[in-house]
C-alpha distance (Angstrom), angle and dihedral (degrees) to the residues before:
residue distance angle dihedral
M1 . . .
A2 3.89 . .
V3 3.84 115.1 .
A4 3.85 127.9 -164.1
L5 3.68 120.3 -168.0
P6 3.83 117.1 -171.1
G7 3.82 128.3 -142.9
T8 3.69 139.4 137.0
G9 3.78 116.5 -64.6
V10 3.87 105.8 -136.3
S11 3.94 100.9 165.9
K12 3.73 119.2 37.0
G13 3.82 124.2 -128.6
V14 3.72 140.8 71.6
G15 3.86 124.8 -86.1
I16 3.77 120.0 -165.1
G17 3.89 121.7 -174.6
K18 3.77 147.4 83.3
A19 3.83 122.3 -44.9
R20 3.66 120.5 -107.1
I21 3.80 108.9 -165.6
L22 3.86 115.7 -153.7
Q23 3.87 132.8 176.5
R24 3.81 101.2 20.2
G25 3.77 85.3 175.2
R26 3.80 136.2 14.6
L27 3.75 122.0 -112.2
E28 3.74 108.6 -85.1
I29 3.86 111.9 -133.2
L30 3.72 120.8 -162.6
E31 3.83 130.2 -168.9
Y32 3.76 125.0 -128.6
V33 3.79 133.8 169.7
L34 3.75 117.8 -116.5
P35 3.86 125.6 -139.0
R36 3.77 105.8 -107.9
Q37 3.81 92.6 -114.5
H38 3.88 91.6 58.7
V39 3.74 97.3 51.8
E40 3.92 94.6 95.2
E41 3.76 89.4 46.4
E42 3.76 89.4 56.8
V43 3.84 90.0 47.5
V44 3.87 88.7 55.7
R45 3.78 90.5 45.6
F46 3.73 90.8 56.2
Q47 3.80 93.7 46.1
K48 3.74 90.4 51.2
A49 3.85 89.7 51.2
L50 3.87 90.2 53.3
A51 3.84 89.4 48.8
T52 3.91 90.4 51.6
A53 3.77 92.0 48.2
R54 3.72 89.3 49.1
S55 3.76 91.2 52.1
Q56 3.86 91.7 49.1
L57 3.78 91.0 53.9
E58 3.79 91.2 47.1
A59 3.71 92.2 51.0
I60 3.88 89.1 50.4
R61 3.63 91.5 50.3
D62 3.76 93.4 48.7
R63 3.82 89.4 56.6
I64 3.77 93.0 57.5
P65 3.86 107.2 110.7
S66 3.81 116.4 -109.6
D67 3.75 92.9 -120.2
T68 3.79 93.2 57.4
P69 3.82 115.7 114.2
E70 3.86 107.3 -95.4
E71 3.82 91.7 -128.4
I72 3.81 87.8 70.7
A73 3.86 91.3 57.4
A74 3.78 88.4 47.6
F75 3.75 88.7 69.6
I76 3.72 90.0 63.2
D77 3.80 91.0 44.3
T78 3.86 88.9 54.1
H79 3.85 89.3 57.2
L80 3.84 92.3 45.4
L81 3.85 89.7 53.6
M82 3.71 90.8 50.2
L83 3.75 91.3 54.4
E84 3.74 87.7 55.1
D85 3.84 94.6 46.5
S86 3.76 113.4 104.4
T87 3.81 92.4 -130.2
L88 3.88 87.0 70.1
S89 3.79 102.7 22.9
A90 3.86 104.6 37.9
A91 3.84 104.9 24.3
P92 3.88 95.4 62.4
V93 3.94 87.5 50.5
E94 3.79 88.5 55.3
L95 3.89 91.9 50.5
I96 3.77 91.8 48.3
R97 3.81 90.8 54.2
S98 3.78 96.8 40.8
R99 3.73 99.2 41.7
R100 3.78 97.8 27.4
C101 3.86 88.5 -132.6
N102 3.78 130.5 149.2
A103 3.70 119.8 -90.6
E104 3.76 96.2 -110.2
W105 3.80 92.7 55.3
A106 3.77 93.7 45.8
L107 3.86 90.2 53.5
K108 3.76 90.7 45.6
L109 3.88 89.9 53.2
Q110 3.80 92.1 50.1
Q111 3.85 92.4 44.6
N112 3.82 90.8 52.2
A113 3.84 90.2 49.7
L114 3.78 93.2 49.9
E115 3.90 93.0 46.0
K116 3.82 90.7 52.7
V117 3.88 87.9 55.1
F118 3.79 92.0 53.3
D119 3.88 93.1 40.1
A120 3.82 88.4 58.3
M121 3.80 92.9 54.6
D122 3.75 118.9 107.3
D123 3.80 98.7 -150.8
A124 3.77 111.3 92.2
Y125 3.83 93.2 -146.9
L126 3.75 95.0 49.5
K127 3.82 92.1 43.0
T128 3.80 91.7 63.9
R129 3.77 89.8 55.1
R130 3.85 84.0 87.1
D131 3.84 87.5 77.1
D132 3.88 88.9 62.6
V133 3.78 88.3 56.6
A134 3.72 91.4 51.4
H135 3.78 91.7 45.7
V136 3.77 93.7 53.4
A137 3.74 96.1 40.0
G138 3.83 89.0 45.7
R139 3.82 90.6 56.6
V140 3.84 92.3 50.8
Q141 3.79 90.5 47.7
Q142 3.86 90.5 51.9
V143 3.82 87.5 54.0
L144 3.79 92.2 46.9
S145 3.80 89.7 52.8
Q146 3.74 91.5 47.5
G147 3.76 93.4 -113.4
E148 3.83 114.0 161.2
R149 3.69 97.4 -151.2
S150 3.85 126.4 42.8
A151 3.87 115.2 -136.5
G152 3.81 91.3 3.5
V153 3.82 96.0 -81.4
P154 3.86 106.0 -170.1
E155 3.74 127.0 -122.2
P156 3.78 116.3 -87.2
D157 3.80 95.9 -76.1
A158 3.62 97.9 86.3
G159 3.88 94.5 114.8
S160 3.82 111.4 127.4
R161 3.85 87.9 10.2
I162 3.76 127.0 133.8
V163 3.86 103.6 -143.7
I164 3.72 113.5 -149.5
A165 3.82 117.3 -168.3
I166 3.75 144.1 149.4
D167 3.73 88.1 -116.5
I168 3.89 141.2 -13.1
A169 3.74 125.3 -154.5
P170 3.82 119.8 -138.2
S171 3.79 91.3 -113.5
D172 3.77 92.8 53.4
L173 3.75 90.3 47.7
L174 3.79 88.2 57.9
L175 3.70 88.2 57.7
L176 3.80 95.1 47.6
H177 3.86 87.7 49.9
E178 3.89 88.4 54.2
Q179 3.85 85.2 52.0
Q180 3.85 89.0 51.9
V181 3.79 96.2 -119.1
A182 3.83 111.4 -170.4
A183 3.91 98.3 -141.5
I184 3.79 143.5 -25.3
V185 3.82 133.2 -129.5
T186 3.83 122.8 -169.8
E187 3.72 136.7 176.3
R188 3.78 94.5 -145.1
G189 3.78 129.4 52.3
G190 3.84 138.3 48.4
P191 3.77 139.4 -136.6
L192 3.83 94.5 -76.3
S193 3.83 94.8 51.8
H194 3.75 117.3 111.6
T195 3.78 91.2 -116.4
A196 3.75 91.5 54.7
I197 3.81 91.2 48.0
L198 3.72 90.8 48.9
A199 3.82 93.0 46.8
R200 3.85 87.8 55.0
N201 3.88 90.4 48.3
L202 3.79 89.8 49.4
G203 3.84 95.0 43.3
I204 3.81 93.8 -121.4
P205 3.83 113.7 151.0
A206 3.84 106.1 -124.6
I207 3.81 141.1 179.2
M208 3.75 124.6 -170.3
G209 3.79 131.9 -173.4
V210 3.76 94.3 45.8
T211 3.82 104.4 146.7
R212 3.76 121.0 -138.9
A213 3.83 97.4 -20.7
Y214 3.81 89.9 160.1
Q215 3.95 87.0 69.2
Y216 3.78 90.6 61.5
I217 3.75 105.3 29.0
D218 3.83 125.2 65.1
D219 3.78 128.0 -150.8
D220 3.75 111.4 -89.9
E221 3.80 93.8 14.3
P222 3.87 112.9 138.2
V223 3.70 111.8 -109.1
V224 3.78 141.2 171.2
V225 3.82 126.3 -142.3
D226 3.80 116.5 -156.6
G227 3.77 102.9 -164.2
E228 3.80 93.3 -175.8
R229 3.75 97.6 50.8
G230 3.82 92.8 35.5
V231 3.78 97.7 -126.4
L232 3.72 137.6 130.9
M233 3.78 115.2 -152.6
A234 3.89 136.9 -170.0
G235 3.82 133.9 174.4
L236 3.87 93.1 38.7
D237 3.86 118.3 162.8
P238 3.78 118.2 -114.8
A239 3.84 92.2 -104.0
T240 3.83 93.5 56.9
L241 3.80 90.0 45.4
D242 3.81 90.2 52.4
S243 3.80 93.0 50.4
Y244 3.86 89.6 53.4
R245 3.79 88.9 51.8
R246 3.79 90.3 52.7
Y247 3.79 90.5 46.5
E248 3.68 94.7 52.4
R249 3.96 93.0 48.7
A250 3.77 88.1 51.7
R251 3.84 90.5 49.5
R252 3.87 91.5 50.8
R253 3.78 89.4 54.4
A254 3.81 91.0 49.3
R255 3.74 91.9 50.4
A256 3.85 93.0 50.0
S257 3.83 85.8 50.8
L258 3.69 91.8 52.4
N259 3.81 91.3 51.3
K260 3.87 87.7 60.2
L261 3.85 87.0 64.9
K262 3.70 93.0 63.8
D263 3.88 95.2 93.1
Q264 3.80 95.7 32.7
P265 3.73 120.9 100.3
A266 3.79 119.7 -106.8
T267 3.72 97.5 -118.3
T268 3.79 127.7 145.4
R269 3.85 122.3 -124.2
D270 3.78 87.8 -103.2
G271 3.92 94.3 52.6
V272 3.90 100.7 -98.0
E273 3.80 108.7 148.1
I274 3.75 117.7 -139.8
V275 3.75 128.5 -163.3
L276 3.78 115.1 -138.9
H277 3.80 117.4 -166.9
V278 3.87 129.9 168.2
N279 3.81 132.9 -127.2
I280 3.74 116.2 -122.4
D281 3.81 126.5 -158.4
L282 3.67 102.0 175.2
P283 3.90 134.0 19.1
G284 3.85 88.4 -114.5
D285 3.83 87.4 66.8
L286 3.79 95.0 61.4
G287 3.82 92.1 90.8
Q288 3.88 86.6 69.7
V289 3.81 89.6 69.6
R290 3.78 97.2 73.9
R291 3.81 94.2 27.6
V292 3.81 88.3 68.2
G293 3.82 97.8 33.0
A294 3.76 94.1 -114.7
S295 3.78 121.6 171.3
G296 3.73 94.2 -126.9
V297 3.83 143.1 -64.6
G298 3.83 113.5 -46.0
L299 3.85 93.8 178.8
F300 3.85 127.1 22.3
R301 3.75 107.5 -179.8
T302 3.82 108.0 -147.0
E303 3.82 97.2 -169.9
F304 3.74 94.1 96.6
L305 3.82 86.9 73.3
Y306 3.73 92.9 63.2
M307 3.75 109.5 30.8
N308 3.82 122.6 111.4
R309 3.82 93.6 -2.5
R310 3.73 128.7 129.4
V311 3.78 93.2 -158.7
L312 3.83 114.3 48.5
P313 3.84 119.8 -133.9
D314 3.79 113.2 -94.5
E315 3.82 126.3 -139.8
E316 3.89 93.1 -91.2
E317 3.75 94.9 54.1
Q318 3.80 93.6 49.6
Y319 3.72 92.4 45.8
R320 3.86 92.3 52.6
I321 3.83 89.0 50.6
Y322 3.70 95.1 46.4
R323 3.82 93.0 45.6
R324 3.84 91.4 49.4
A325 3.91 87.6 51.2
L326 3.77 91.0 55.7
K327 3.76 92.8 45.6
R328 3.78 89.0 56.0
L329 3.92 91.8 46.6
R330 3.79 89.9 54.6
G331 3.77 98.2 -150.5
L332 3.95 99.2 -25.7
P333 3.83 115.3 125.7
L334 3.75 119.8 -95.8
T335 3.86 116.5 -153.1
L336 3.79 108.7 -157.4
R337 3.77 111.1 -160.8
T338 3.90 104.0 -151.2
L339 3.71 116.6 -121.2
D340 3.80 116.9 -55.2
L341 3.77 96.0 -171.2
G342 3.64 121.8 153.6
A343 3.83 135.8 62.6
D344 3.90 106.3 40.9
K345 3.83 95.3 1.6
G346 3.83 108.4 81.3
T347 3.62 139.8 -177.4
E348 3.74 134.5 -167.5
A349 3.68 94.7 -133.2
E350 3.79 117.3 107.4
I351 3.76 99.4 -99.9
T352 3.72 129.5 121.5
T353 3.86 121.1 -118.3
S354 3.69 131.5 155.6
V355 3.79 127.1 -100.7
S356 3.76 90.8 -147.7
P357 3.88 118.3 87.2
L358 3.76 85.4 -139.5
G359 3.74 94.5 50.3
L360 3.80 137.4 75.9
R361 3.77 104.2 -26.4
A362 3.83 141.9 110.5
V363 3.78 115.0 12.6
R364 3.86 90.4 -2.8
F365 3.75 91.8 57.9
C366 3.99 92.9 43.4
L367 3.87 90.8 52.3
K368 3.84 88.6 52.1
E369 3.67 96.8 44.1
V370 3.76 96.2 45.6
D371 3.81 98.7 164.3
L372 3.79 89.1 55.9
F373 3.86 89.8 47.9
R374 3.81 89.4 47.1
A375 3.80 91.1 60.4
Q376 3.75 91.5 52.5
L377 3.66 98.2 45.8
R378 3.75 95.9 46.4
A379 3.81 89.5 46.9
A380 3.91 89.1 53.5
L381 3.71 93.9 46.6
R382 3.72 92.4 50.0
A383 3.79 90.3 48.9
S384 3.72 90.9 53.9
A385 3.64 90.6 74.5
H386 3.76 90.0 69.9
G387 3.79 99.2 50.0
P388 3.79 146.8 -23.5
V389 3.86 109.3 -49.6
R390 3.79 128.1 176.7
L391 3.82 125.5 -168.9
L392 3.75 118.6 -137.4
I393 3.85 117.1 -166.1
P394 3.75 113.4 -152.6
M395 3.93 128.9 -142.1
L396 3.71 97.7 10.8
T397 3.90 114.0 176.9
H398 3.71 106.5 169.7
I399 3.89 143.4 16.4
G400 3.80 93.3 -107.4
E401 3.70 90.3 70.7
V402 3.75 93.0 52.4
H403 3.92 89.0 53.0
Q404 3.81 90.7 50.2
V405 3.85 94.7 52.0
R406 3.88 87.9 43.2
G407 3.76 90.6 53.8
L408 3.88 92.8 48.7
L409 3.76 89.0 50.5
V410 3.73 94.1 53.4
R411 3.78 90.5 47.2
Y412 3.85 94.5 50.8
M413 3.80 89.4 47.1
E414 3.77 89.3 56.7
E415 3.86 89.7 50.0
L416 3.90 93.0 50.1
S417 3.86 90.4 48.6
H418 3.74 92.0 52.6
E419 3.81 88.6 48.5
G420 3.79 90.8 49.2
K421 3.77 93.5 -120.6
P422 3.88 115.3 147.8
F423 3.89 120.3 -125.5
D424 3.79 137.5 155.5
S425 3.86 104.8 -96.5
N426 3.83 89.6 -163.7
I427 3.74 96.2 56.0
P428 3.80 109.3 154.3
M429 3.79 118.3 -117.6
G430 3.80 120.3 -160.3
G431 3.76 135.7 179.6
M432 3.86 129.4 -130.6
I433 3.71 112.2 -129.2
E434 3.76 103.9 -150.8
V435 3.74 106.8 129.8
P436 3.89 126.2 63.5
A437 3.83 92.0 -120.1
A438 3.86 89.0 60.2
A439 3.89 91.2 44.8
L440 3.79 91.8 51.4
C441 3.81 89.7 48.5
A442 3.76 95.4 38.3
E443 3.83 94.2 120.2
S444 3.81 92.4 52.5
L445 3.83 90.9 47.9
A446 3.80 91.2 45.5
G447 3.82 87.8 58.2
H448 3.80 91.8 64.1
L449 3.94 101.2 34.0
D450 3.74 135.4 67.6
F451 3.76 96.7 -134.5
L452 3.78 143.0 0.7
S453 3.92 125.7 -136.3
V454 3.70 119.1 -167.6
G455 3.83 114.8 -141.2
T456 3.87 99.0 -157.7
N457 3.85 95.8 -177.4
D458 3.85 94.1 66.8
L459 3.76 95.8 28.5
I460 3.78 91.7 59.2
Q461 3.70 97.5 44.8
Y462 3.87 95.5 45.3
T463 3.82 90.5 46.1
L464 3.78 92.9 49.3
A465 3.92 96.3 34.3
T466 3.79 85.5 -126.9
D467 3.86 126.4 136.9
R468 3.77 103.0 -143.4
I469 3.82 94.4 -152.4
D470 3.79 93.8 50.2
A471 3.75 105.6 100.3
A472 3.88 92.1 -154.6
V473 3.76 94.1 61.9
S474 3.86 105.5 14.7
H475 3.84 87.7 106.7
L476 3.65 88.9 70.2
Y477 3.82 92.9 58.9
D478 3.70 96.2 99.7
P479 3.85 125.0 163.4
L480 3.79 89.0 -163.0
N481 3.73 96.3 58.6
P482 3.82 104.3 126.7
A483 3.96 91.2 -124.8
V484 3.76 89.5 55.8
L485 3.86 93.0 48.1
R486 3.79 92.1 46.6
L487 3.82 90.4 52.5
L488 3.85 90.8 51.2
A489 3.77 90.8 48.3
M490 3.87 90.0 49.3
I491 3.84 91.7 51.6
L492 3.84 93.5 47.7
D493 3.78 92.2 47.6
A494 3.87 89.1 48.5
G495 3.84 88.4 55.9
R496 3.79 93.9 47.4
R497 3.86 92.5 50.0
R498 3.82 91.1 50.0
G499 3.60 98.4 39.7
V500 3.83 91.3 -120.2
P501 3.89 121.6 139.5
V502 3.79 114.6 -118.1
A503 3.77 121.3 -157.7
M504 3.76 133.1 178.4
C505 3.79 124.1 -135.4
G506 3.88 102.2 169.5
E507 3.78 127.5 105.1
M508 3.94 90.0 -91.6
A509 3.83 88.8 67.5
G510 3.81 91.4 60.0
D511 3.77 96.8 44.0
P512 3.86 111.9 100.3
L513 3.78 89.5 -154.0
F514 3.94 90.7 70.1
T515 3.86 100.5 35.4
R516 3.78 95.8 97.3
L517 3.79 92.2 41.8
L518 3.86 89.6 53.7
L519 3.76 92.3 45.5
G520 3.72 91.3 54.0
M521 3.82 91.3 47.1
G522 3.88 87.4 57.4
L523 3.82 103.2 -102.6
S524 3.84 111.2 152.4
E525 3.71 103.6 168.9
F526 3.75 121.5 59.9
S527 3.84 128.9 178.6
M528 3.70 122.1 -168.5
P529 3.91 148.4 142.4
A530 3.82 107.8 -57.4
G531 3.86 90.6 -120.3
A532 3.90 92.9 65.6
L533 3.84 97.3 44.0
L534 3.81 102.9 88.3
E535 3.91 92.8 45.1
V536 3.82 89.0 51.0
K537 3.86 90.1 46.4
S538 3.91 89.7 53.0
I539 3.83 89.6 56.5
I540 3.88 93.2 45.7
T541 3.84 92.3 51.2
S542 3.90 90.3 49.0
S543 3.79 92.7 48.5
D544 3.81 132.2 96.1
V545 3.83 105.9 -153.6
A546 3.89 91.8 -166.1
K547 3.87 91.3 58.1
I548 3.81 93.0 42.0
R549 3.80 97.1 47.7
H550 3.83 99.1 72.1
R551 3.78 90.8 45.7
V552 3.79 91.7 52.6
H553 3.78 89.2 46.8
R554 3.88 89.2 57.5
L555 3.73 91.3 44.7
L556 3.76 93.7 55.1
K557 3.84 90.9 58.3
Q558 3.85 91.6 60.8
H559 3.72 121.5 98.3
D560 3.89 106.8 -161.4
P561 3.73 114.6 80.3
L562 3.87 88.0 -147.4
E563 3.80 90.7 57.4
I564 3.78 89.9 46.6
A565 3.70 91.8 52.1
D566 3.87 90.5 51.9
A567 3.69 91.2 48.7
L568 3.87 91.8 49.5
E569 3.84 89.7 49.2
A570 3.76 88.0 56.8
I571 3.72 91.8 49.5
N572 3.83 91.1 50.5
R573 3.82 89.5 54.1
L574 3.88 93.0 59.3
């Protein structure tokens, strides 16, 4: 009998093979009270487990082939850093001593506390960082329980296997890739988790969010994973299996064809040149820029420097990181988004931000905490002596904020001049348009900025009063809502009238569904995740903007999102 189990496709492609079921149950962790004289022995046992887990990860990292993109090794480095962080290395020790509990329970309590912090976050990418906490803590728990393999990684016979598990850590996925696993299916995780990102980098088809697959699928049962549709299937007839094999062969050919575009210019059929940048979340992602032939970094999120730290990064630390990033980019531009701390992005330092996404955050927070902002702006200015740096100010709402930031930049330039430290005195400053107030005042803002960058994620949810990660209302989060499209048109028109470049760095920029729509609206600079760039470029190079423009103009006059979607479908078929 045929079985189809739905999930979320997080890495495209088709995997065909026999099922390998892992993790039928989670490791059971019990609490017990230690005699007072054994507490320090338990501390030592926990610290030894940390050291063993660290050695395991280092061994996996050392096995990564030298020609592997460095962003893949960065996933292992992230987990190694987490093992060093006091929130996982020191806090459980304090719990062992204060509660006299066993190491497993102390680690579980701390893991639960950290996961609650991430669960409360609003940002979808940061929310999925809870999975990294679970992966790292799970590895240590496996060592404490004397398990030989973390996450139940199979023996080296996984080739042509579909691995089905509750969860798979990035480090274990690297081992599975080495064993030539055909695809993975997990119950936990989502498209922004590190495991999903790594699966896409490695070209492993993957589905997440498949509930209790092990109840319906047996070990060694032939199965198919469709990573695009997000479905796990068993019991298929030979004809259906053969059609999936043909589909995957065609997809491989298409992917090889996309890779040929890497060094080709992003120019439309009628000669319109388009700039394609990538968004970067962590320094380890910088290798993706040249791997996909991007023109530079259109959004470098700097929050990673501040999050979950008791001591905030000083000017020197930030300067070194920005300088290293510029060195790796070798002349390509680096757009630094200034600190967007607050709301869902927390730090352990004693500073006050707002838990509300509409509260004290981003530029509002930075203009309140001027000493903290000073360190970042001075670091960015000093880095500009080593390569092209652009500053991007998030969550602007009025022109007064632009004047305040400009005033601070002038002051810090004077300081650096007196200190004899070089910098680019003409460093471009741009503003993120991500709240309706900024969109409505885009022309005024453009008159005082060097460029604009549209953050569609926030702009859409604030315009439609819809939390995009709240399942109850997420269906209302619609980029094709007429109000959203009119705001986007208003921003692009404002840039044209002022002669100021307008970019887009939100998810909409990296979605091939909207590429021709945005081209027809006049967008000429896109910034997106690296994995989306070549597909977007293929659409750009096959598009004629002159032919699209008048169709898009008619589309923008429509009022019904369903009619707009139909019109867009017709444009995409051109």
